[in-house]
C-alpha positions in Angstrom: 49.3 153.1 161.3 48.3 156.6 161.4 48.2 159.3 164.1 46.6 162.5 165.4 49.5 164.5 166.9 48.6 167.5 169.3 51.7 169.6 170.2 51.3 172.1 172.9 53.5 175.1 172.3 54.4 178.3 173.8 53.9 181.6 172.3 54.7 184.9 173.4 52.2 187.5 173.6 53.0 191.3 174.1 50.5 193.7 175.4 51.9 197.1 175.7 51.1 200.0 178.0 49.0 198.1 180.6 47.9 200.6 183.5 47.8 199.2 186.8 49.0 199.1 190.6 51.1 196.2 190.6 52.9 193.8 188.2 49.9 191.0 189.0 47.3 193.6 188.3 48.9 194.2 185.1 49.1 190.6 184.2 45.3 190.4 185.0 44.3 193.2 182.9 46.7 192.1 180.1 44.9 188.7 179.7 41.4 190.0 179.9 42.2 192.6 177.3 43.2 189.7 174.7 41.4 187.5 172.8 43.7 184.9 172.4 41.9 182.8 169.7 41.6 186.0 167.3 45.3 186.5 167.6 46.1 183.8 165.3 43.7 184.7 162.8 45.9 187.5 161.3 49.6 188.5 160.7 50.7 190.1 164.3 54.1 191.3 164.9 53.5 191.1 168.6 53.2 187.3 168.8 56.0 185.1 168.1 56.9 181.2 168.7 58.5 180.6 172.1 60.7 177.9 170.5 59.3 175.7 173.5 56.8 173.1 173.8 55.0 172.3 176.8 53.5 168.6 176.1 52.3 166.6 173.3 49.3 164.2 172.8 49.2 161.4 170.2 45.9 159.5 169.4 45.9 156.7 167.2 43.5 157.0 164.4 40.4 154.8 164.7 40.9 154.4 168.5 37.6 156.1 169.4 37.9 155.5 173.1 41.5 157.2 173.1 42.7 153.9 175.1 46.1 154.3 173.3 46.4 157.7 173.5 49.9 158.7 175.1 51.1 162.3 176.4 54.6 162.9 176.1 56.9 165.9 177.8 58.3 168.7 176.3 61.0 166.8 174.3 58.3 164.9 172.4 60.4 161.6 173.3 59.7 161.3 177.3 56.5 159.7 178.1 54.5 162.1 180.4 51.6 160.7 182.8 48.4 162.7 183.1 45.5 161.7 185.4 43.2 159.1 183.8 39.9 160.4 182.4 36.7 159.4 184.2 35.1 156.5 182.7 31.5 157.4 181.6 28.6 155.5 183.3 
C-alpha cells in the first residue's frame, strides 16, 4: 500500500519593529506584512520549526474520492475527527 502523508506543522516567524497602538494591532500588521509562501523559498534566519505538529492527513494512493483518508492529531497517532466533506451533487 502507498500513502500520501500531509503533516501540518507549526513554524515561528519573527517580524520585528512593528509600529502599532496595541499588541492585537501589531499582530494584524505583522500578518499583513508577510508573504508566508515566499518565506520558505529562501534561507531566512527569522523562521524556525517550532517542533510541533498541529495534525496530519493520510490519503491512500489511488483513492480518488478520498474515502479512506484519515486525519490524526498532533502526536501523529491519535485519530482526529474532522467534519465530513460535502458530497458533490
